[in-house]
MARMARTOR-469561 format. One record per residue (C-alpha): residue in three letters; residue number from 1; x, y, z. Coordinates in steps of 0.1 Angstrom, whole numbers, plus 5000, padded with zeros to 4 digits. Layout:
<atoms>
+-----+-----+------+------+------+
:  aa :   i :   px :   py :   pz :
+-----+-----+------+------+------+
: ALA : NUM :    X :    Y :    Z :
...
+-----+-----+------+------+------+
</atoms>
This chain:
<atoms>
+-----+-----+------+------+------+
:  aa :   i :   px :   py :   pz :
+-----+-----+------+------+------+
: MET :   1 : 8900 : 0303 : 2006 :
: ASP :   2 : 8907 : 0316 : 2040 :
: ILE :   3 : 8942 : 0300 : 2040 :
: PHE :   4 : 8948 : 0316 : 2006 :
: LEU :   5 : 8938 : 0350 : 2018 :
: GLN :   6 : 8959 : 0346 : 2049 :
: GLN :   7 : 8990 : 0339 : 2028 :
: ILE :   8 : 8982 : 0369 : 2006 :
: MET :   9 : 8981 : 0391 : 2037 :
: ASN :  10 : 9013 : 0376 : 2052 :
: GLY :  11 : 9030 : 0381 : 2018 :
: ALA :  12 : 9019 : 0417 : 2017 :
: VAL :  13 : 9035 : 0423 : 2051 :
: ILE :  14 : 9068 : 0408 : 2039 :
: GLY :  15 : 9067 : 0426 : 2006 :
: SER :  16 : 9062 : 0460 : 2021 :
: THR :  17 : 9096 : 0457 : 2038 :
: TYR :  18 : 9112 : 0446 : 2006 :
: ALA :  19 : 9096 : 0476 : 1990 :
: VAL :  20 : 9111 : 0501 : 2014 :
: VAL :  21 : 9146 : 0487 : 2010 :
: ALA :  22 : 9142 : 0484 : 1972 :
: VAL :  23 : 9130 : 0520 : 1969 :
: GLY :  24 : 9161 : 0531 : 1989 :
: PHE :  25 : 9182 : 0513 : 1964 :
: ALA :  26 : 9163 : 0529 : 1935 :
: LEU :  27 : 9165 : 0565 : 1948 :
: VAL :  28 : 9203 : 0563 : 1953 :
: PHE :  29 : 9208 : 0546 : 1919 :
: ILE :  30 : 9188 : 0570 : 1898 :
: VAL :  31 : 9203 : 0601 : 1914 :
: LEU :  32 : 9239 : 0591 : 1918 :
: ARG :  33 : 9241 : 0563 : 1892 :
: VAL :  34 : 9256 : 0542 : 1921 :
: VAL :  35 : 9248 : 0507 : 1932 :
: ASN :  36 : 9250 : 0512 : 1969 :
: PHE :  37 : 9257 : 0477 : 1982 :
: ALA :  38 : 9262 : 0491 : 2017 :
: HIS :  39 : 9225 : 0501 : 2019 :
: PRO :  40 : 9214 : 0467 : 2034 :
: GLU :  41 : 9240 : 0472 : 2062 :
: ILE :  42 : 9226 : 0507 : 2068 :
: PHE :  43 : 9193 : 0488 : 2073 :
: MET :  44 : 9211 : 0466 : 2098 :
: LEU :  45 : 9226 : 0496 : 2117 :
: GLY :  46 : 9191 : 0510 : 2121 :
: MET :  47 : 9179 : 0477 : 2135 :
: PHE :  48 : 9207 : 0477 : 2161 :
: SER :  49 : 9203 : 0514 : 2169 :
: GLY :  50 : 9166 : 0507 : 2178 :
: LEU :  51 : 9177 : 0476 : 2198 :
: TRP :  52 : 9203 : 0495 : 2218 :
: THR :  53 : 9178 : 0523 : 2225 :
: ALA :  54 : 9151 : 0499 : 2237 :
: LEU :  55 : 9176 : 0482 : 2261 :
: HIS :  56 : 9193 : 0513 : 2275 :
: ILE :  57 : 9172 : 0544 : 2270 :
: SER :  58 : 9135 : 0538 : 2264 :
: ASP :  59 : 9113 : 0510 : 2251 :
: ASN :  60 : 9086 : 0534 : 2238 :
: LEU :  61 : 9078 : 0524 : 2203 :
: ALA :  62 : 9081 : 0559 : 2188 :
: VAL :  63 : 9114 : 0565 : 2205 :
: VAL :  64 : 9128 : 0532 : 2193 :
: LEU :  65 : 9116 : 0539 : 2157 :
: VAL :  66 : 9132 : 0574 : 2158 :
: ALA :  67 : 9164 : 0559 : 2171 :
: GLY :  68 : 9165 : 0534 : 2143 :
: ALA :  69 : 9161 : 0562 : 2118 :
: ILE :  70 : 9188 : 0584 : 2134 :
: GLY :  71 : 9213 : 0555 : 2135 :
: ALA :  72 : 9207 : 0546 : 2099 :
: GLY :  73 : 9206 : 0582 : 2088 :
: LEU :  74 : 9240 : 0589 : 2104 :
: GLY :  75 : 9254 : 0558 : 2087 :
: GLY :  76 : 9241 : 0570 : 2054 :
: LEU :  77 : 9255 : 0605 : 2059 :
: VAL :  78 : 9290 : 0591 : 2067 :
: LEU :  79 : 9288 : 0567 : 2038 :
: GLU :  80 : 9279 : 0594 : 2013 :
: ARG :  81 : 9306 : 0619 : 2025 :
: VAL :  82 : 9335 : 0594 : 2030 :
: VAL :  83 : 9329 : 0568 : 2004 :
: ILE :  84 : 9304 : 0577 : 1977 :
: ARG :  85 : 9312 : 0614 : 1971 :
: PRO :  86 : 9349 : 0610 : 1966 :
: LEU :  87 : 9343 : 0583 : 1940 :
: HIS :  88 : 9313 : 0599 : 1923 :
: GLY :  89 : 9318 : 0604 : 1886 :
: ARG :  90 : 9344 : 0578 : 1883 :
: ASN :  91 : 9339 : 0542 : 1870 :
: MET :  92 : 9307 : 0528 : 1884 :
: LEU :  93 : 9326 : 0496 : 1893 :
: MET :  94 : 9348 : 0515 : 1917 :
: THR :  95 : 9319 : 0528 : 1938 :
: LEU :  96 : 9302 : 0494 : 1936 :
: LEU :  97 : 9333 : 0477 : 1950 :
: ALA :  98 : 9338 : 0504 : 1976 :
: THR :  99 : 9303 : 0501 : 1990 :
: LEU : 100 : 9306 : 0463 : 1989 :
: GLY : 101 : 9337 : 0466 : 2010 :
: VAL : 102 : 9319 : 0489 : 2035 :
: SER : 103 : 9291 : 0463 : 2036 :
: ILE : 104 : 9315 : 0435 : 2045 :
: ILE : 105 : 9332 : 0457 : 2072 :
: LEU : 106 : 9299 : 0466 : 2088 :
: GLN : 107 : 9286 : 0430 : 2087 :
: ASN : 108 : 9317 : 0415 : 2103 :
: GLY : 109 : 9322 : 0445 : 2127 :
: MET : 110 : 9287 : 0441 : 2141 :
: ALA : 111 : 9292 : 0404 : 2143 :
: ILE : 112 : 9323 : 0409 : 2164 :
: ILE : 113 : 9304 : 0433 : 2187 :
: THR : 114 : 9271 : 0414 : 2191 :
: GLY : 115 : 9281 : 0379 : 2180 :
: PRO : 116 : 9272 : 0360 : 2148 :
: ASP : 117 : 9239 : 0348 : 2161 :
: PRO : 118 : 9206 : 0367 : 2163 :
: VAL : 119 : 9201 : 0390 : 2193 :
: PRO : 120 : 9167 : 0391 : 2210 :
: TYR : 121 : 9146 : 0422 : 2206 :
: PRO : 122 : 9126 : 0435 : 2236 :
: THR : 123 : 9089 : 0427 : 2235 :
: ILE : 124 : 9076 : 0462 : 2229 :
: ILE : 125 : 9046 : 0451 : 2209 :
: PRO : 126 : 9025 : 0422 : 2223 :
: ASN : 127 : 9022 : 0392 : 2199 :
: MET : 128 : 8984 : 0393 : 2199 :
: SER : 129 : 8963 : 0383 : 2170 :
: VAL : 130 : 8940 : 0409 : 2154 :
: PRO : 131 : 8911 : 0395 : 2133 :
: LEU : 132 : 8905 : 0412 : 2099 :
: GLY : 133 : 8874 : 0395 : 2085 :
: PRO : 134 : 8883 : 0360 : 2073 :
: VAL : 135 : 8920 : 0365 : 2081 :
: SER : 136 : 8940 : 0377 : 2110 :
: LEU : 137 : 8974 : 0394 : 2115 :
: THR : 138 : 8994 : 0399 : 2147 :
: ALA : 139 : 8998 : 0433 : 2162 :
: ARG : 140 : 9035 : 0431 : 2152 :
: GLN : 141 : 9026 : 0424 : 2115 :
: LEU : 142 : 9002 : 0454 : 2115 :
: VAL : 143 : 9028 : 0477 : 2130 :
: ASN : 144 : 9054 : 0465 : 2104 :
: PHE : 145 : 9029 : 0469 : 2075 :
: ALA : 146 : 9017 : 0503 : 2087 :
: ALA : 147 : 9053 : 0516 : 2092 :
: CYS : 148 : 9063 : 0505 : 2057 :
: ALA : 149 : 9031 : 0519 : 2041 :
: ILE : 150 : 9037 : 0553 : 2058 :
: LEU : 151 : 9073 : 0553 : 2046 :
: LEU : 152 : 9063 : 0545 : 2010 :
: ILE : 153 : 9036 : 0572 : 2010 :
: THR : 154 : 9061 : 0597 : 2025 :
: ALA : 155 : 9086 : 0588 : 1998 :
: SER : 156 : 9061 : 0592 : 1971 :
: TYR : 157 : 9051 : 0626 : 1984 :
: TYR : 158 : 9087 : 0637 : 1988 :
: VAL : 159 : 9096 : 0628 : 1952 :
: ARG : 160 : 9065 : 0644 : 1937 :
: GLY : 161 : 9053 : 0671 : 1960 :
: THR : 162 : 9084 : 0688 : 1974 :
: LYS : 163 : 9110 : 0712 : 1961 :
: TYR : 164 : 9139 : 0688 : 1967 :
: GLY : 165 : 9118 : 0659 : 1954 :
: ARG : 166 : 9113 : 0677 : 1921 :
: ALA : 167 : 9150 : 0685 : 1920 :
: THR : 168 : 9157 : 0648 : 1926 :
: ARG : 169 : 9136 : 0638 : 1896 :
: ALA : 170 : 9154 : 0664 : 1875 :
: VAL : 171 : 9188 : 0650 : 1885 :
: ALA : 172 : 9176 : 0615 : 1878 :
: GLU : 173 : 9166 : 0625 : 1842 :
: ARG : 174 : 9196 : 0647 : 1833 :
: PRO : 175 : 9220 : 0657 : 1860 :
: ASP : 176 : 9240 : 0680 : 1837 :
: VAL : 177 : 9209 : 0699 : 1827 :
: ALA : 178 : 9197 : 0701 : 1863 :
: ALA : 179 : 9230 : 0715 : 1873 :
: ALA : 180 : 9229 : 0741 : 1845 :
: PHE : 181 : 9195 : 0753 : 1859 :
: GLY : 182 : 9209 : 0758 : 1893 :
: VAL : 183 : 9202 : 0725 : 1911 :
: ASN : 184 : 9229 : 0717 : 1937 :
: VAL : 185 : 9235 : 0681 : 1926 :
: SER : 186 : 9259 : 0674 : 1955 :
: LEU : 187 : 9233 : 0685 : 1980 :
: ILE : 188 : 9206 : 0664 : 1963 :
: SER : 189 : 9228 : 0634 : 1963 :
: LEU : 190 : 9235 : 0638 : 2001 :
: ILE : 191 : 9198 : 0643 : 2008 :
: THR : 192 : 9189 : 0612 : 1987 :
: VAL : 193 : 9213 : 0589 : 2005 :
: VAL : 194 : 9203 : 0601 : 2040 :
: PHE : 195 : 9165 : 0600 : 2031 :
: ALA : 196 : 9169 : 0564 : 2019 :
: SER : 197 : 9188 : 0555 : 2050 :
: LEU : 198 : 9162 : 0570 : 2073 :
: MET : 199 : 9135 : 0549 : 2056 :
: ALA : 200 : 9156 : 0518 : 2059 :
: GLY : 201 : 9163 : 0525 : 2096 :
: ILE : 202 : 9126 : 0527 : 2105 :
: ALA : 203 : 9117 : 0496 : 2084 :
: ALA : 204 : 9146 : 0477 : 2101 :
: VAL : 205 : 9133 : 0484 : 2136 :
: SER : 206 : 9098 : 0473 : 2126 :
: VAL : 207 : 9113 : 0441 : 2112 :
: GLY : 208 : 9133 : 0435 : 2144 :
: LEU : 209 : 9100 : 0439 : 2164 :
: LEU : 210 : 9082 : 0416 : 2140 :
: TYR : 211 : 9106 : 0387 : 2143 :
: GLY : 212 : 9118 : 0395 : 2178 :
: SER : 213 : 9155 : 0396 : 2169 :
: ALA : 214 : 9183 : 0416 : 2153 :
: TRP : 215 : 9211 : 0400 : 2133 :
: ALA : 216 : 9244 : 0413 : 2120 :
: PHE : 217 : 9239 : 0396 : 2087 :
: VAL : 218 : 9202 : 0405 : 2082 :
: GLY : 219 : 9212 : 0428 : 2053 :
: LEU : 220 : 9222 : 0398 : 2032 :
: LEU : 221 : 9186 : 0386 : 2029 :
: TYR : 222 : 9169 : 0420 : 2024 :
: GLY : 223 : 9197 : 0435 : 2003 :
: LEU : 224 : 9198 : 0407 : 1977 :
: LYS : 225 : 9161 : 0406 : 1972 :
: ALA : 226 : 9157 : 0443 : 1972 :
: PHE : 227 : 9184 : 0447 : 1945 :
: ILE : 228 : 9168 : 0420 : 1923 :
: ILE : 229 : 9134 : 0437 : 1928 :
: LEU : 230 : 9150 : 0469 : 1915 :
: LEU : 231 : 9164 : 0451 : 1885 :
: VAL : 232 : 9131 : 0434 : 1877 :
: ALA : 233 : 9110 : 0465 : 1882 :
: GLY : 234 : 9134 : 0490 : 1866 :
: ASN : 235 : 9141 : 0524 : 1883 :
: ARG : 236 : 9119 : 0547 : 1863 :
: TYR : 237 : 9087 : 0544 : 1883 :
: PHE : 238 : 9084 : 0544 : 1921 :
: GLU : 239 : 9051 : 0524 : 1919 :
: GLY : 240 : 9067 : 0498 : 1898 :
: VAL : 241 : 9093 : 0489 : 1925 :
: VAL : 242 : 9066 : 0488 : 1951 :
: PHE : 243 : 9044 : 0465 : 1929 :
: VAL : 244 : 9072 : 0440 : 1923 :
: ALA : 245 : 9082 : 0440 : 1959 :
: ILE : 246 : 9047 : 0433 : 1971 :
: ALA : 247 : 9042 : 0407 : 1944 :
: LEU : 248 : 9075 : 0389 : 1955 :
: GLY : 249 : 9064 : 0388 : 1991 :
: ILE : 250 : 9030 : 0373 : 1981 :
: ILE : 251 : 9046 : 0347 : 1959 :
: GLU : 252 : 9070 : 0337 : 1986 :
: ALA : 253 : 9041 : 0334 : 2011 :
: LEU : 254 : 9021 : 0313 : 1987 :
: ILE : 255 : 9050 : 0290 : 1980 :
: THR : 256 : 9058 : 0286 : 2017 :
: GLY : 257 : 9021 : 0278 : 2024 :
: TYR : 258 : 9013 : 0255 : 1995 :
: VAL : 259 : 9047 : 0240 : 1985 :
: SER : 260 : 9076 : 0242 : 2008 :
: SER : 261 : 9096 : 0269 : 2026 :
: GLY : 262 : 9128 : 0252 : 2011 :
: MET : 263 : 9115 : 0259 : 1976 :
: ARG : 264 : 9106 : 0295 : 1982 :
: ASP : 265 : 9138 : 0311 : 1971 :
: VAL : 266 : 9144 : 0287 : 1943 :
: VAL : 267 : 9110 : 0294 : 1927 :
: THR : 268 : 9111 : 0332 : 1933 :
: PHE : 269 : 9146 : 0337 : 1919 :
: THR : 270 : 9138 : 0315 : 1889 :
: LEU : 271 : 9108 : 0337 : 1882 :
: LEU : 272 : 9127 : 0369 : 1886 :
: ILE : 273 : 9155 : 0357 : 1863 :
: GLY : 274 : 9129 : 0347 : 1838 :
: VAL : 275 : 9114 : 0382 : 1838 :
: LEU : 276 : 9149 : 0397 : 1833 :
: TYR : 277 : 9155 : 0375 : 1803 :
: PHE : 278 : 9125 : 0390 : 1785 :
: ARG : 279 : 9127 : 0425 : 1800 :
: PRO : 280 : 9164 : 0433 : 1806 :
: ASN : 281 : 9156 : 0470 : 1813 :
: GLY : 282 : 9130 : 0461 : 1839 :
: VAL : 283 : 9093 : 0456 : 1836 :
: PHE : 284 : 9086 : 0493 : 1839 :
: GLY : 285 : 9117 : 0507 : 1823 :
: SER : 286 : 9149 : 0524 : 1836 :
: TYR : 287 : 9164 : 0558 : 1835 :
: ASN : 288 : 9197 : 0544 : 1821 :
: ALA : 289 : 9179 : 0523 : 1794 :
+-----+-----+------+------+------+
</atoms>
């Protein structure tokens, strides 16, 4: 039983990161109706921004997290103004291909700068074990989970409890009606992309600290799974995306612990595809259904 609970906790830590990236995907999609395939590389930019700051400016945890957020936020700002906004309102495929192109450029550009192999992250958080009843987590896992949980709570409050969040929900439901009632749709779109990028940057730094490395192609893993989580959950309910992400992390951890790490992705993707077969609009529904 202790091993089972340990795998549940490990999976929750992994799933919380998936949730942050998937929520970023969802926010951009429901507001702009854009599949932003460059979002995982914004995540990667945040990871390397934190790494550069830790190596050259300060290895204080708060400073490194803020640096990751700033790096990713600036990347999201440039992406929205230069790529997404000029193509907004045209065929969705054009924006999808454009952001995919940006993703490839960022991946390979960072690989040229840092090399194709993972780069070590400074040891800012000691890799000590913290007992939690019958299970234990490392200090790095706790920081990662706490950072992601705070981000998700912040996102929930932003969407439901702030002026711009309510405007975001209005644009998600009916952008034409929202514009008619005075909502600045372009501003909301920019804020949404930057906000999702800030979240991704902080999560990316916590992942870099957790695994002790940064990698130019890290977005491939998190981006693909986050996108599929969005498809399975649907984009109508924030909590639905988080639930599916946490569930995916737990399933992966259980398969790794009880079956084989090599079977992890095979089983999880099979399950996700099976869900989409029966619920093509997502388990919790979608705005574009």
